[in-house]
C-alpha positions as CSV (number, residue, x, y, z in Angstrom):
1,M,0.0,0.0,0.0
2,P,1.5,3.4,-1.0
3,V,2.8,5.4,2.1
4,R,0.7,8.5,1.3
5,Y,-2.5,6.4,1.1
6,T,-1.6,4.8,4.5
7,V,-1.1,8.3,6.1
8,F,-4.3,9.5,4.6
9,C,-6.3,6.6,6.2
10,C,-4.7,7.1,9.5
11,L,-5.7,10.8,9.4
12,L,-9.2,9.9,8.5
13,W,-9.2,7.4,11.4
14,V,-8.3,10.2,13.8
15,L,-10.8,12.6,12.3
16,W,-13.7,10.2,12.5
17,G,-13.4,10.6,16.4
18,H,-12.1,7.0,17.2
19,A,-10.2,8.6,20.2
20,E,-11.5,11.7,22.1
21,E,-9.0,13.7,24.0
22,L,-10.6,15.0,27.1
23,Q,-10.0,18.7,27.8
24,V,-8.5,18.6,31.3
25,N,-6.2,21.7,31.4
26,G,-3.5,19.0,31.6
27,G,-0.7,21.4,31.0
28,F,-1.9,23.4,34.0
29,E,-1.5,26.6,32.0
30,R,-4.8,28.1,33.3
31,V,-4.5,28.8,37.0
32,V,-6.8,30.3,39.5
33,A,-6.4,31.4,43.1
34,S,-8.8,30.1,45.8
35,K,-10.4,32.2,48.5
36,T,-7.4,31.3,50.7
37,G,-4.9,32.4,48.2
38,Q,-3.8,28.9,47.1
39,V,-3.1,28.8,43.3
40,L,-4.2,25.6,41.6
41,P,-4.9,24.5,38.0
42,D,-8.2,25.8,36.8
43,G,-10.9,23.1,36.8
44,W,-9.0,20.9,39.4
45,L,-10.0,20.4,42.9
46,V,-7.9,19.0,45.9
47,N,-10.2,16.4,47.6
48,S,-9.4,17.3,51.2
49,G,-11.2,14.3,52.4
50,V,-8.8,11.9,50.8
51,S,-5.7,14.0,50.5
52,R,-3.4,14.0,53.6
53,D,-0.1,15.6,54.9
54,C,0.7,17.3,51.6
55,T,1.1,20.7,49.9
56,V,-0.3,21.2,46.4
57,L,0.6,24.3,44.5
58,I,1.5,25.6,41.0
59,S,5.1,26.2,40.1
60,K,6.2,28.8,37.5
61,N,9.9,28.2,38.0
62,P,11.3,27.5,34.5
63,A,13.6,24.8,36.0
64,E,10.5,23.0,37.3
65,V,8.3,23.2,34.1
66,R,8.4,20.8,31.3
67,S,6.6,22.9,28.8
68,G,4.6,26.1,28.9
69,N,4.6,28.4,32.0
70,F,3.4,26.2,34.8
71,S,3.6,22.8,36.3
72,L,1.9,21.1,39.3
73,W,4.1,21.1,42.5
74,L,3.4,18.5,45.2
75,E,5.3,18.1,48.6
76,G,4.8,15.4,51.2
77,E,4.9,16.5,54.8
78,S,5.0,13.0,56.4
79,S,5.6,9.3,55.4
80,E,1.8,8.9,55.1
81,N,1.2,11.7,52.5
82,R,-1.1,11.5,49.5
83,A,-2.7,13.9,47.2
84,Y,-6.0,13.4,45.3
85,L,-7.0,15.9,42.7
86,M,-10.3,15.7,40.7
87,R,-11.0,17.4,37.4
88,Y,-14.5,18.4,38.4
89,A,-15.1,20.4,35.1
90,S,-14.7,17.3,32.9
91,R,-17.4,14.7,33.6
92,T,-17.7,12.3,30.6
93,A,-20.2,9.6,29.9
94,V,-18.6,6.2,29.3
95,K,-19.9,2.7,28.5
96,P,-18.4,-0.8,29.1
97,G,-15.7,-1.6,26.6
98,D,-14.5,2.1,26.3
99,V,-10.9,2.5,27.3
100,L,-9.4,5.5,29.0
101,R,-5.7,6.0,28.2
102,M,-3.7,8.5,30.4
103,S,-0.3,9.9,30.7
104,V,1.6,12.5,32.7
105,W,5.3,13.6,32.9
106,A,6.7,13.5,36.3
107,Q,9.9,14.8,37.9
108,G,11.2,14.4,41.5
109,K,10.3,11.5,43.9
110,G,6.9,9.9,44.7
111,E,4.4,7.5,43.2
112,V,1.8,8.6,40.6
113,S,-1.5,7.2,39.5
114,L,-4.1,8.5,37.1
115,G,-7.7,7.3,36.9
116,A,-11.3,8.3,37.2
117,L,-14.0,9.0,39.9
118,A,-16.9,6.8,38.5
119,T,-20.5,7.5,39.3
120,G,-23.5,5.8,37.6
121,T,-27.3,5.3,37.6
122,I,-29.8,2.8,36.3
123,P,-32.3,5.1,34.5
124,A,-35.1,2.6,34.6
125,T,-35.2,2.4,38.4
126,G,-33.4,5.6,39.4
127,H,-30.9,3.7,41.5
128,S,-27.6,5.5,42.1
129,L,-24.2,3.9,42.3
130,G,-22.5,6.6,44.4
131,A,-18.8,7.2,43.7
132,R,-15.9,4.9,43.2
133,T,-12.3,5.7,42.6
134,L,-10.8,3.7,39.7
135,A,-7.0,4.2,39.2
136,G,-4.2,2.5,37.3
137,K,-1.3,0.8,39.1
138,R,1.0,3.2,40.7
139,V,4.2,4.3,38.9
140,A,7.2,5.0,41.0
141,V,9.1,8.2,40.2
142,D,12.8,8.8,41.3
143,S,14.0,11.2,38.7
144,P,15.1,14.5,40.4
145,E,16.8,15.8,37.2
146,N,14.8,14.5,34.2
147,W,11.2,14.2,33.3
148,Q,9.8,10.7,33.3
149,L,6.7,9.7,31.3
150,C,4.1,7.7,33.3
151,E,1.3,5.9,31.3
152,F,-1.9,4.3,32.5
153,S,-5.1,2.7,31.0
154,L,-8.5,1.7,32.3
155,E,-11.1,-0.3,30.5
156,V,-14.5,0.6,31.4
157,Q,-16.3,-2.3,33.2
158,P,-19.8,-2.7,34.5
159,I,-19.8,-1.9,38.3
160,R,-21.8,-4.0,40.7
161,K,-23.4,-2.8,43.9
162,N,-25.3,-5.2,45.9
163,D,-27.5,-7.1,43.3
164,L,-27.4,-4.1,40.8
165,V,-25.2,-3.8,37.7
166,F,-24.4,-0.2,36.7
167,T,-23.5,0.3,32.9
168,D,-24.6,4.0,32.5
169,L,-21.5,5.6,34.0
170,S,-19.7,8.8,34.1
171,Y,-16.0,9.4,34.7
172,V,-14.3,12.5,36.3
173,P,-10.4,12.4,35.7
174,I,-8.3,12.2,38.8
175,I,-4.7,12.5,39.7
176,Y,-3.5,10.4,42.7
177,T,0.0,10.6,44.2
178,F,1.6,9.0,47.2
179,N,4.8,9.1,49.2
180,M,6.0,12.4,47.7
181,D,9.2,14.2,48.6
182,V,8.9,17.0,46.1
183,L,7.1,15.8,42.9
184,L,6.4,17.9,39.8
185,L,3.8,17.0,37.2
186,D,3.2,18.5,33.7
187,D,1.5,17.7,30.3
188,C,-1.2,15.3,31.6
189,T,-3.5,13.8,29.1
190,F,-6.7,11.7,29.2
191,V,-7.8,10.1,25.9
192,L,-11.1,8.1,25.7
193,E,-11.4,5.4,23.1
194,R,-14.9,4.5,22.3
195,A,-15.8,0.7,22.0
196,E,-18.5,1.3,19.4
197,E,-16.2,3.3,17.2
198,E,-13.6,0.5,17.4
199,N,-16.2,-2.1,16.2
200,S,-17.3,0.2,13.4
201,A,-13.8,0.7,12.2
202,S,-13.2,-3.0,12.2
203,K,-16.4,-3.6,10.2
204,Q,-15.3,-1.1,7.6
205,E,-11.9,-2.8,7.1
206,N,-13.6,-6.1,6.6
């Protein structure tokens, strides 16, 4: 197959929306100050009920930024520290079979996991799932001088609660870090691959 034709097909595959990049302000370039004066990435919220013994701020020191003007700066204050950030401005409907692929660049020392806060309903009955944290396996970061790429993926699965099975789900992106000394994060991405679009593409090839 000619190279130009292959490239053209790949471009069409992307344009048809097979994968949807969620808009999460992952470069942390838009920042806001809270009422207490704490500066955080716009659209992200520190879950104080889960986070513990840590400081979360924005850094604009060029030596601490991978690209752009800002990075996320986290520091642990005890051996039990952890930080849980929610992208409350980006709730996305998902179905079983969809795959959420995530990545973030990290520098410093700590453990990183990306994932989603899942909620769901059963429309026919009105039953609610509540909230469940789903996260990829933690990646250890021990790179004080260089940026390290951390990658994760989650396949959407039905969630059971008692005798009920929830398939109408919504995901809110999360960043979950542990055991930080000083940890920097930048250029975070969340890409959702739709199962129905994968099946449609396979049928077209056949």
